[in-house]
C-alpha positions, 0 to 999 in steps of 0.5 A: 203707182203713186209717187210714194210707191215709186220712191224706194224703187228709184233708189235701186241702181240697175242695168237695162241690157240688150244683147245684139247678136244679128248686128241690129235691133228691130225698129219697133224695139228702138221705139219702145226702149226710147219710150221706156227711157223717157218715162224713166227720166220723167219719173226720176229713175236716174240710177239706170244704165242703158247698154247694148252688148254685142256678141256672136252668141246670145248665151255669151252676151247674157253672161257678159250682162251678168258679169257687168252687173256683178262688177257694178254691184247693181241691185237688179238687171233687166234683159230685153231682147232686141225683138221685144216690142211693144212694151209699156213705158212704165215696164221697168217700174212695174217689174221692180214693184213686182220683184221688190214689193209684191213678191220680195222673195223673187230672184227672177221675174219675167214678163208675159212673153210669147213664142214666135211660132204657133200656138204662141204659148207664153214662156211660163212653166209652172211645173209641168215641164213645158210651156203652158197655156196662160193669158195676160191678167192672171197675176204674178205666177210662180214658175220653174222656168221662163224665157229671157225675152224680158227678164229682171234678175236680182244679181245676188242669185248669180253668186250662188252658181256660175260662171257660166250662167246662161248655157244651152244644154242637151237633155237626157232621156228619162231612163238615162236620168234615172240611171244617173241618179241611181248610180249617184245614190249608190255612191253617196248612200253606201251602195244602196238607193233607198229611193228604189223602195218607194212607189214613186221611184217605181212609177217614174222608172216604168214611165222612163222605160216607155219614153226611152226612145226619141231624138236628142233635144236641147234646152235653151240658154234662158231655160238653162238659167232658170234650171240653175236658179231653181237648183240654187234655191232661187224663186222665179215668177212671171208677171202676166199683168205685164205683156211684152210683144215679140216681133216676128213677121208680125207682132205676137199677141195674146189674141193669136194664142187664143185663136190657136187654142180655139182651133185645137179645141175645134179639131179635138171636137171634130175628131170625137165626132162632135159638131156645133 
């Protein structure tokens, strides 16, 4: 970006926050955050507070970040997990440009971040209800959910709901969700649910009946935050042009996702009796 493009972004005060749960941060993260801070200083991003939040629970720590941001009346907050690395030194400027220039309607913008476990999917749900196969370089994509690994939030959206803002929750079985909605409709619509008269309702109901079994699952605090943002009318994007690593036993990279997808394709072909 040119100096002219950076100037309005420099004037936006904000917070870069990391929630420390284990009591320590990964050394790879330490190097990356140091490089980011140095880049910000060299390029006159001085209206930035850097702060660690120590908490026994990540969701409580994330809520403390929100509370502090609202108290200070910051224009943005960037949450970076303590095992996020590597990430480019100009990552803040790039996310600010995405959030305030490229997609100014955004309330939340996440970077391209992957899970630690196979198949190393990115935390990007564009509407399927699960993490999807996407690769870096696909641009800025609208999403209904993303993770909190490297997440920029415009705090005004947090005044529409909460506290709490970040909370894990148990998921409903589909049949229970349908029953709850049916009951709510009867309460609010004078004893009837007009949705039951539609083909869409009947289709959902039939599918819910077949998926009624299974164990209890949970939604993580970052996905829970995404759900609350969407329910409040907010908009979420994922900038797949900004890749951020995830340090596990090894750094999680897009190459690992590609490798896992190739393995799965080979297994499917073999199961169908197709051999190369």
